[in-house]
Each structure stands twice: as structure tokens, then as C-alpha cells.
VOVO-711575 format. One record per residue (C-alpha): x, y, z; residue in one letter. Coordinates in Angstrom, 3 decimals. Example, Ala and Ser with C-alpha at 12.3 -4.5 7.8 and 13.67 -1.06 7.14 Angstrom:
// residues 2
<site <12.300 -4.500 7.800> "a">
<site <13.670 -1.060 7.140> "s">
// end
This chain:
// residues 92
<site <-0.027 -0.312 0.094> "m">
<site <2.512 2.269 0.910> "t">
<site <5.009 1.951 -2.058> "t">
<site <1.631 3.130 -4.188> "k">
<site <1.607 5.667 -2.815> "r">
<site <4.547 6.554 -2.877> "l">
<site <5.164 6.542 -6.825> "t">
<site <1.908 8.234 -7.660> "l">
<site <3.817 10.728 -5.085> "a">
<site <7.210 10.702 -7.911> "i">
<site <4.722 10.176 -10.526> "l">
<site <3.385 13.798 -8.932> "l">
<site <5.966 15.733 -8.467> "a">
<site <7.666 14.162 -12.229> "l">
<site <4.596 15.661 -13.826> "g">
<site <4.488 19.218 -12.685> "t">
<site <8.227 19.269 -12.789> "a">
<site <8.518 19.304 -15.899> "l">
<site <8.215 21.615 -18.399> "p">
<site <4.704 21.248 -20.545> "a">
<site <5.935 19.719 -23.580> "a">
<site <3.850 21.344 -26.736> "a">
<site <3.719 19.515 -29.629> "a">
<site <5.833 19.775 -32.525> "c">
<site <5.031 21.129 -35.429> "p">
<site <4.314 20.092 -38.495> "a">
<site <7.157 19.169 -41.093> "p">
<site <7.220 21.979 -43.584> "m">
<site <7.492 20.773 -48.208> "a">
<site <9.959 22.869 -49.395> "g">
<site <13.430 23.953 -49.667> "d">
<site <14.130 27.309 -48.920> "t">
<site <16.142 28.362 -45.973> "a">
<site <12.802 28.932 -43.402> "a">
<site <11.300 25.287 -44.452> "a">
<site <14.642 23.831 -44.189> "i">
<site <15.012 25.792 -40.410> "e">
<site <11.547 24.809 -39.784> "a">
<site <12.329 21.809 -39.888> "n">
<site <15.989 21.837 -38.290> "q">
<site <13.568 23.222 -35.453> "q">
<site <11.114 20.313 -35.935> "r">
<site <13.772 17.135 -35.207> "l">
<site <15.641 19.792 -32.073> "v">
<site <11.961 19.659 -31.131> "c">
<site <11.770 15.977 -31.596> "l">
<site <14.996 15.259 -29.523> "q">
<site <14.211 17.270 -26.789> "q">
<site <10.598 14.704 -26.460> "e">
<site <12.442 11.561 -27.292> "l">
<site <14.376 12.815 -24.362> "s">
<site <12.302 13.016 -22.221> "q">
<site <10.576 10.096 -22.735> "k">
<site <13.050 8.228 -21.787> "s">
<site <13.743 9.923 -19.261> "e">
<site <10.920 9.667 -17.281> "q">
<site <10.737 5.665 -18.248> "y">
<site <14.094 5.164 -17.196> "q">
<site <12.542 6.717 -13.688> "y">
<site <9.613 4.237 -13.663> "k">
<site <11.826 1.209 -14.031> "v">
<site <14.301 2.542 -11.153> "e">
<site <10.801 3.712 -9.376> "i">
<site <9.405 0.009 -10.009> "n">
<site <12.797 -1.520 -8.772> "a">
<site <12.819 0.059 -5.833> "i">
<site <9.755 -1.471 -5.431> "e">
<site <10.269 -4.568 -5.879> "r">
<site <13.516 -4.602 -3.715> "k">
<site <10.864 -2.671 -1.096> "i">
<site <8.878 -5.785 -1.221> "d">
<site <11.056 -8.190 -1.128> "d">
<site <12.761 -6.265 2.419> "i">
<site <8.728 -6.749 3.630> "q">
<site <8.271 -10.246 2.316> "l">
<site <11.517 -11.055 4.508> "q">
<site <10.572 -9.843 7.634> "r">
<site <7.320 -11.696 7.737> "r">
<site <9.185 -15.006 6.674> "f">
<site <11.696 -13.876 9.368> "d">
<site <8.936 -12.806 12.174> "s">
<site <6.844 -16.496 11.430> "l">
<site <8.657 -18.864 14.671> "n">
<site <9.356 -21.915 13.385> "f">
<site <10.177 -24.935 15.086> "p">
<site <13.922 -26.279 14.617> "k">
<site <13.967 -29.212 12.934> "p">
<site <15.040 -32.536 15.034> "v">
<site <18.453 -34.089 13.534> "t">
<site <17.646 -38.535 14.046> "p">
<site <19.814 -39.871 15.811> "v">
<site <21.362 -43.399 14.532> "f">
// end
């Protein structure tokens, strides 16, 4: 339960911290200087979007790894809290 809340809080913080990404402009046809410049700006915009998305994906992967570690620790604690009787070894 707490890991889900932690994940939600982190994702909300990341969502508000990142600047609002505007959609990149459509490609322009033609080989004029203005069209080439506009397409160059579009490519830069697309690269920035890709960089942001890959960074967000990396954060999600890290969050999932942390959640798995927390789950493993909680499971280990539950297992450790169980009181198993000591095994009896037969004497021959």
C-alpha cells in the first residue's frame, strides 16, 4: 500500500516538475531556407521530446526496481517473524 502511494507521489512530482511539452510543429515542404530552418527546429523539438520520454521511462524503471526491493524486504521480514520449530535431527 505505501509503495503505491510513494510511486504516485513521485510520479506526480515528476509530472509537475517537467515543463509542459508543446507538440512539435508539422514538417514543412520545400527546400527554401525558411522551410529548412523550420524542419531543423522540428527535429530539435522531436529530439527533446524523445529525451524527456526516455528520462521518464528510466524513472519508472527505477521506481519499479525500488518497489520490488521494498516488497522483497517486507516479505523477508514476514518470513523472519514466523516462529518455526527447530528441526529434529535423528540420532543413529
